[in-house]
C-alpha positions in Angstrom: -21.7 -66.3 -34.3 -18.7 -64.4 -32.5 -16.5 -66.2 -35.1 -18.4 -64.6 -38.1 -17.5 -61.2 -36.7 -14.5 -59.7 -38.2 -11.5 -58.7 -36.0 -12.2 -55.0 -36.9 -15.7 -55.1 -35.5 -14.4 -57.1 -32.5 -12.0 -54.2 -31.8 -14.6 -51.6 -32.6 -17.4 -53.4 -30.2 -14.6 -53.9 -27.5 -13.3 -50.2 -27.6 -16.9 -48.9 -27.6 -17.9 -51.3 -24.6 -14.6 -50.3 -22.5 -15.3 -46.5 -23.4 -18.9 -46.6 -22.3 -18.0 -48.5 -19.1 -15.2 -46.2 -18.3 -17.4 -43.2 -19.1 -20.1 -44.2 -16.9 -17.6 -44.8 -14.0 -15.8 -41.7 -14.7 -19.1 -39.8 -14.6 -20.3 -41.1 -11.5 -17.0 -40.5 -9.8 -16.7 -36.9 -11.4 -20.1 -36.2 -10.3 -19.3 -36.9 -6.7 -16.4 -34.9 -6.6 -18.0 -32.2 -8.7 -20.6 -31.9 -6.1 -18.0 -31.5 -3.5 -16.0 -29.1 -5.3 -19.1 -26.9 -6.3 -20.4 -27.1 -2.8 -17.0 -25.6 -1.6 -16.8 -23.2 -4.3 -20.4 -21.9 -3.7 -19.5 -21.7 0.1 -16.4 -20.0 -0.8 -18.1 -17.4 -3.2 -20.9 -16.9 -0.6 -18.3 -16.3 2.3 -16.4 -13.9 -0.2 -19.6 -12.1 -0.7 -20.0 -11.7 3.0 -16.3 -10.6 3.4 -16.7 -7.9 0.6 -19.8 -6.5 2.3 -18.1 -6.6 5.7 -15.1 -4.9 4.2 -17.3 -2.3 2.5 -19.0 -1.5 6.1 -15.5 -1.4 7.7 -14.4 1.1 5.0 -17.4 3.2 5.4 -17.0 3.3 9.2 -13.3 3.7 9.1 -13.5 6.6 6.5 -16.1 8.4 8.7 -13.9 8.0 11.9 -10.7 9.3 9.9 -12.8 12.3 8.7 -13.6 13.3 12.4 -10.1 12.4 13.4 -8.5 14.7 10.7 -11.1 17.3 11.7 -10.4 17.2 15.4 -6.7 17.1 15.0 -7.0 20.5 12.9 -9.5 22.1 15.2 -8.4 25.4 16.8 -9.2 24.5 20.5 -9.1 28.2 21.5 -12.5 28.5 19.6 -14.3 26.2 22.2 -14.8 29.3 24.5 -16.8 30.8 21.5 -19.6 28.6 20.4 -20.6 30.8 17.6 -17.3 30.7 16.1 -17.1 26.9 16.7 -20.4 26.5 14.8 -19.1 28.7 12.0 -15.9 26.5 11.9 -18.4 23.5 11.1 -20.7 25.5 8.5 -17.6 26.5 6.4 -17.1 22.8 5.8 -20.3 21.5 4.2 -18.6 18.3 3.1 -18.8 17.2 6.7 -22.6 16.8 6.7 -22.1 14.7 3.5 -20.4 12.1 5.8 -22.5 12.6 9.0 -26.0 13.4 9.8 -25.3 15.3 13.0 -22.0 16.7 14.2 -21.6 17.8 18.0 -18.7 19.2 20.2 -19.2 18.5 23.9 -17.2 19.3 26.9 -15.4 16.6 28.7 -18.4 16.9 31.1 -21.0 16.2 28.3 -22.3 19.7 27.9 -22.9 20.7 24.3 -20.5 23.5 23.0 -21.9 23.3 19.3 -24.0 21.2 17.0 -24.6 20.9 13.4 -27.4 21.3 12.3 -28.4 23.5 15.2 -31.0 21.8 17.6 -32.8 23.7 20.4 -34.4 20.5 22.0 -31.3 18.3 22.0 -31.5 16.1 25.0 -28.8 15.8 27.5 -26.2 12.6 26.7 -27.8 9.4 27.6 -25.9 7.0 30.0 -24.3 4.9 27.0 -23.0 8.2 25.3 -21.7 9.3 28.9 -20.0 5.8 29.2 -18.4 6.3 25.8 -17.2 10.0 26.9 -15.5 8.3 29.8 -13.6 5.8 27.4 -12.6 8.9 25.5 -11.3 10.6 28.7 -9.5 7.5 29.6 -7.8 6.5 26.1 -7.7 9.9 24.3 -8.6 7.8 21.3 -11.6 7.5 19.2 -14.5 5.3 20.3 -17.3 3.9 18.3 -20.5 3.5 20.3 -22.8 0.5 20.2 -25.9 1.1 17.9 -28.8 2.8 19.6 -32.2 4.5 18.8 -31.8 8.4 18.6 -34.3 10.0 20.7 -34.6 12.9 18.5 -35.6 11.3 15.2 -36.6 7.8 16.5 -33.9 6.1 14.0 -31.1 3.7 14.8 -27.7 5.5 14.8 -24.1 5.0 15.4 -21.9 7.5 17.1 -18.2 8.1 16.6 -16.6 10.0 19.4 -13.1 11.7 18.7 -11.1 13.6 21.3 -10.1 17.4 20.7 -6.8 17.9 22.4 -5.1 21.4 23.4 -1.6 22.0 23.0 -0.8 20.3 26.2 -2.3 17.3 24.9 -5.1 17.4 27.6 -8.8 16.6 26.5 -10.3 19.8 25.7 -13.6 18.8 24.1 -15.1 15.6 22.3 -16.2 15.8 18.6 -19.2 13.4 18.0 -20.3 12.3 14.4 -23.8 10.7 14.3 -24.6 8.3 11.4 -28.2 7.0 10.8 -27.9 3.2 10.1 -30.6 3.1 7.6 -29.2 5.9 5.6 -28.2 4.6 2.2 -24.7 6.1 2.4 -24.0 3.9 5.5 -25.9 0.7 5.7 -29.5 1.2 4.3 -28.4 -0.2 0.9 -27.1 -3.4 2.5 -30.4 -4.1 4.1 -32.2 -4.3 0.6 -29.4 -6.2 -0.9 -30.1 -9.7 -2.0 -28.2 -12.8 -2.5 -29.6 -14.6 -5.5 -33.4 -14.6 -5.4 -34.3 -14.8 -1.9 -31.1 -14.5 0.0 -30.3 -11.5 2.2 -27.9 -9.9 4.5 -28.2 -9.2 8.4 -25.8 -7.7 10.7 -25.6 -8.6 14.5 -23.9 -7.1 17.4 -21.6 -9.3 19.3 -23.2 -8.8 22.8 -24.4 -11.5 25.0 -27.7 -11.2 23.4 -27.0 -10.2 19.8 -29.2 -7.5 18.3 -29.8 -7.0 14.7 -28.0 -3.9 13.0 -29.3 -4.7 9.6 -32.3 -6.8 8.7 -34.7 -6.8 5.8 -37.5 -6.3 8.0 -36.7 -2.8 9.4 -39.1 -3.8 12.6 -36.2 -6.1 13.7 -33.6 -3.3 13.7 -31.9 -3.3 17.1 -34.2 -5.9 18.3 -32.7 -9.2 20.0 -32.0 -12.3 17.9 -34.7 -15.0 18.2 -33.7 -17.7 20.4 -34.6 -20.4 18.0 -32.5 -19.0 15.1 -29.7 -20.9 13.6 -27.2 -22.5 16.2 -24.2 -21.6 14.0 -24.8 -18.0 14.7 -23.8 -18.3 18.2 -20.4 -19.8 17.3 -20.0 -17.0 14.8 -20.6 -14.5 17.7 -17.9 -16.2 19.5 -15.3 -16.1 16.7 -16.1 -18.4 13.9 -15.7 -17.1 10.5 -16.7 -19.2 7.2 -19.7 -20.9 5.9 -22.1 -23.4 7.4 -25.3 -25.3 6.7 -27.9 -24.9 9.3 -31.7 -24.8 9.9 -33.3 -21.3 9.9 -36.0 -20.4 12.7 -38.6 -21.1 9.9 -37.3 -24.6 9.6 -35.7 -24.0 6.2 -32.3 -25.6 5.4 -30.1 -22.6 4.8 -26.4 -21.7 3.8 -25.0 -19.2 6.4 -21.6 -17.2 5.9 -20.3 -15.4 8.8 -17.7 -12.6 8.7 -16.7 -10.4 11.6 -16.2 -6.6 11.2 -12.7 -5.1 12.2 -13.9 -1.7 13.1 -16.7 -2.4 15.3 -18.0 -5.7 17.3 -20.5 -6.5 14.8 -21.1 -9.9 12.8 -22.1 -9.9 9.2 -24.4 -12.8 7.9 -25.0 -13.6 4.3 -28.2 -16.0 4.4 -29.5 -18.0 1.5 -31.8 -21.1 1.1 -29.8 -24.2 0.4 -32.2 -25.2 -2.3 -31.5 -22.0 -4.1 -27.8 -21.9 -3.4 -27.1 -25.4 -4.5 -29.4 -25.2 -7.5 -26.4 -24.8 -9.8 -25.1 -28.1 -8.5 -28.3 -30.0 -9.6 -28.2 -28.3 -13.0 -24.5 -29.2 -13.4 -25.4 -32.9 -12.6 -28.2 -33.1 -15.2 -25.9 -31.5 -17.9 -23.2 -33.9 -17.0 -25.5 -37.2 -17.5 -26.9 -35.7 -20.6 -23.6 -35.0 -22.1 -22.2 -38.5 -21.1 -25.3 -40.3 -22.8 -24.6 -38.1 -26.1 -21.0 -39.3 -25.9 -21.9 -42.7 -25.6 -24.3 -42.7 -28.5 -22.4 -40.5 -30.9 -18.9 -39.7 -30.1 -17.1 -42.8 -28.7 -16.9 -44.7 -32.1 -15.6 -41.7 -33.9 -13.3 -40.9 -31.2 -11.8 -44.3 -31.4 -11.5 -44.5 -35.0 -10.2 -41.0 -35.5 -7.7 -41.3 -32.7 -6.2 -44.4 -34.2 -6.2 -42.8 -37.6 -4.8 -39.4 -36.9 -3.1 -39.2 -33.5 -0.1 -41.5 -34.5 1.7 -38.7 -36.5 0.8 -36.1 -34.0 2.1 -38.3 -31.2 5.4 -38.7 -33.3 5.6 -34.9 -33.5 4.8 -34.6 -29.8 7.8 -37.1 -29.1 10.2 -34.8 -31.1 9.1 -31.8 -29.0 9.5 -33.7 -25.8 13.0 -34.6 -26.9 13.6 -30.7 -27.6 12.3 -29.9 -24.0 15.0 -32.4 -22.6 17.8 -30.8 -24.4 19.8 -27.9 -22.8 21.8 -27.3 -25.7 19.4 -24.8 -27.2 16.6 -24.8 -30.0 16.9 -27.5 -32.8 14.3 -27.3 -35.3 12.0 -30.5 -35.5 11.5 -32.4 -38.5 8.9 -30.7 -41.0 8.9 -32.9 -44.1 5.1 -34.0 -44.0 2.9 -32.3 -46.5 -0.4 -32.4 -44.2 -1.5 -30.4 -41.2 1.0 -32.2 -39.0 3.8 -30.8 -41.3 2.3 -27.5 -41.0 2.0 -27.6 -37.4 5.8 -28.6 -37.1 6.7 -25.7 -39.5 4.8 -23.2 -37.5 6.2 -24.4 -34.5 9.8 -24.1 -35.9 8.9 -20.4 -36.9 7.6 -19.6 -33.5 10.6 -20.9 -31.8 12.8 -18.8 -34.2 10.7 -15.7 -33.6 10.9 -16.4 -29.9 14.6 -16.5 -30.0 14.9 -13.5 -31.8 12.6 -11.8 -29.3 14.5 -12.8 -26.5 17.7 -11.5 -27.9 16.1 -8.1 -28.5 14.6 -8.0 -25.1 18.0 -8.9 -23.5 19.6 -5.9 -25.4 16.6 -3.7 -24.5 16.8 -4.7 -20.9 20.5 -3.9 -20.9 20.1 -0.5 -22.5 17.2 0.4 -20.1 19.4 -0.7 -17.1 22.2 1.5 -18.5 19.8 4.5 -19.0 18.3 3.9 -15.6 21.7 4.0 -13.9 22.7 7.2 -15.8 19.4 9.0 -14.6 19.9 7.8 -11.3 23.5 9.2 -11.2 22.6 12.4 -12.8 19.7 12.9 -10.2 22.2 12.6 -7.3 25.2 14.2 -8.7 26.4 17.6 -9.7 26.6 17.8 -13.5 29.7 20.2 -13.4 32.0 18.6 -10.9 30.6 15.2 -10.4 30.4 15.6 -6.7 27.2 14.8 -4.6 24.3 17.4 -5.1 22.1 18.5 -2.3 19.8 15.5 -2.8 22.5 13.0 -2.4 24.3 15.0 0.5 20.9 15.1 2.2 20.6 11.3 2.0 24.1 10.9 3.2 23.4 13.3 6.1 20.3 11.2 7.2 22.5 8.0 7.0 25.1 9.7 9.2 22.4 10.7 11.6 21.2 7.2 11.8 24.8 5.9 12.5 25.2 8.7 15.1 22.2 7.0 16.9 24.3 4.0 17.2 27.0 6.0 18.8 29.2 6.7 15.4 29.9 10.6 15.5 30.7 12.6 12.5 31.9 16.1 11.4 30.4 18.6 9.1 32.3 21.2 7.1 31.0 23.9 5.0 33.2 25.5 2.3 33.0 28.7 0.6 35.6 29.8 -2.0 37.3 33.3 -1.6 37.8 35.4 -4.6 35.7 33.2 -6.8 33.4 35.8 -8.1 36.4 38.0 -9.1 37.6 35.1 -11.3 34.0 34.4 -12.8 33.7 38.0 -13.6 37.2 38.8 -15.1 37.7 35.5 -17.0 34.2 34.4 -17.7 31.9 31.6 -16.7 33.7 29.2 -18.7 36.9 29.7 -16.8 34.8 29.8 -13.5 33.5 26.2 -14.4 37.1 24.8 -15.1 38.1 26.4 -11.8 35.3 24.7 -9.9 36.1 21.2 -11.4 39.8 21.6 -10.4 38.7 22.7 -6.8 36.4 19.6 -6.6 39.3 17.3 -7.6 41.6 19.0 -4.8 38.8 18.7 -2.2 38.3 14.9 -3.2 42.0 14.4 -2.8 42.1 15.7 0.7 39.4 13.3 2.2 38.9 9.4 2.5 36.5 7.6 0.0 34.2 7.1 3.1 33.9 10.8 3.5 31.3 12.6 1.3 31.8 15.7 -0.7 29.0 17.7 -2.2 28.5 21.0 -4.2 25.5 22.7 -2.7 25.5 25.5 -5.4 27.8 28.2 -6.8 31.1 28.1 -5.0 29.7 26.5 -2.0 30.7 22.8 -0.9 30.1 20.7 2.1 31.9 17.6 3.4 30.8 14.9 5.7 33.7 13.3 7.6 32.5 10.0 8.6 33.1 8.0 11.8 35.1 10.8 13.7 34.6 13.6 16.2 38.1 14.4 16.6 38.6 18.3 16.6 42.3 17.4 15.6 41.3 15.3 12.6 38.8 18.2 11.5 41.4 20.8 11.8 43.9 18.8 10.1 41.7 18.3 7.2 40.5 22.0 7.2 44.1 23.0 7.2 44.8 20.8 4.3 42.2 22.1 2.4 43.1 25.5 3.0 46.7 25.0 1.9 45.6 22.9 -1.1 43.0 25.2 -2.5 45.1 28.1 -2.2 47.7 26.8 -4.5 47.6 28.4 -8.0 45.6 27.2 -10.9 46.2 27.2 -14.6 43.0 28.5 -16.3 43.2 29.5 -20.0 46.8 30.3 -19.8 45.9 32.6 -16.8 47.3 31.9 -13.3 44.5 32.1 -10.8 44.8 32.1 -7.1 41.8 31.9 -4.7 41.4 31.0 -1.2 38.9 29.0 0.9 37.2 29.5 4.3 35.9 26.5 6.3 33.1 26.2 9.0 33.2 23.1 11.3 30.3 21.5 13.3 30.7 18.2 15.2 28.0 15.9 15.9 26.5 15.1 18.3 28.2 18.0 20.4 27.2 20.7 18.0 23.6 19.2 17.2 22.0 15.7 16.4 19.9 17.1 13.3 20.8 17.8 9.7 19.4 21.2 9.7 21.0 22.2 13.0 24.3 20.8 12.1 24.5 22.6 8.7 23.4 25.9 10.1 26.0 25.9 12.9 28.7 24.8 10.4 27.6 27.8 8.1 27.7 30.1 11.2 31.2 28.9 11.7 32.0 29.4 7.9 31.1 33.0 8.2 32.9 33.5 11.5 36.0 32.2 9.5 35.4 34.8 6.5 35.0 37.5 9.1 38.5 36.5 10.7 40.1 37.4 7.3 39.1 34.4 5.0 41.8 31.6 4.2 41.2 29.9 7.4 38.9 27.6 9.5 36.7 28.0 12.5 34.8 25.6 14.8 31.3 26.4 15.7 31.0 28.0 19.2 27.9 28.6 21.2 28.2 32.4 21.0 27.7 32.0 17.2 24.0 31.1 17.8 23.2 34.6 18.6 23.1 35.0 14.7 19.6 33.6 14.5 19.0 35.0 10.9 21.9 32.9 9.5 20.3 29.7 11.1 16.9 30.5 9.7 18.4 30.9 6.2 20.4 27.8 6.2 17.4 25.8 7.2 15.5 27.1 4.4 18.2 26.6 1.8 18.4 22.8 2.8 
């Protein structure tokens, strides 16, 4: 019988048998690994949900704490002696109650200075609150209390305590923001959140006997965790983060995901029954078996036949493309002499490669042009357009760099220069002539200093120089004398001979100051002393010049 069957059908039956067997084996193996992968993915997604919710709680608490910290930092401590003014200060900030249910200001001893909203029956601070006050006194930092039931309205609350410091950085008062845990703006919406159909979220404190901060059953809020609850929770309280399969107190196999909060010692737990959590895995397994059966009955013979008939020319094209990938000499079109879809694919591939080559060339050209424009814009933003010298922005940066080196023991000198008689030239010969003169002056100044020094035009006829890596009065005097002599030589401007002068003020770091503002101010004071001495000269800063406080203030404002 077997001999009567043609070779063609023998090949068909053999390929089908091998295909079915292979597909069955692959399906079993795939199902095994798929279950492992889906279990891992579902656990990771479950943990990601817990992490996202924990982060959301952290953000809410951290935001509330930051609001109080900013308010405490800006609070005028002198108003603490006037409770009505303190209450008025808070009433004028209605957004505060949008973040907190209550706000209190206490003295370091626990006495209420002001509260918002006003309460005539407010009890004295409880022992836990007083313990938190002592932490604030000791650390002078914000403290987040343990959750507790508020005696005024009987709801669980969280209190954030922030110190209010006086000018001497002593504790003047403590600002307390009260948050109701069941308020939807804080945690109330999480208590009603659902994971899937019946999963839920709980939050526990990390105390020796953990208590519930969030629970779907409000009666459980701030109640201790049952002793027969999941054992993995105890490991999570001690630091474990991730997902675990465990048995709930009701005896139901459950998937737990644990994530600790950063702002408070709480643990967020995402809870979902295993049967519900892993339902997608069972559905995926059923679908895989069904697909495998359909493939065996309908697709395998066609796949074998069509693969043999159609993939041979496509494989040839693939081989040509692989050859192309292996060459480093650039793109070479693949053969496209066929009249069928394979030929169309080859021609399309060639066209795409040509378009790609053109686009890459255009991109390189555009990138080069953008780079040139960027460098030009950067240069213009940091240099004076008239003289090409550094402008105020670049000069300020160089000053900061010099100050950094100064802290490593490398001194420097600051010169402030101002042209004498420049206004006369500008007014008599015009602004065009004045611009020519400024350009020539800039060239002469540059010729008098080294490349490592910085020359800047601060505006008008005002210039400044940083002499790097020196604190020598002799060198500063030598450069200043050279500047006075060089700038005072005549200029040829529009067939006119122009003679101007220059005055120089000198400040040496760190002796004359260790900040940019102070050094420039003192160099400017020395400059005015040089002008007062008859112009065309230089002066070092002297302590007596500090009496001109107005000039220091003006110089600081200009920078």
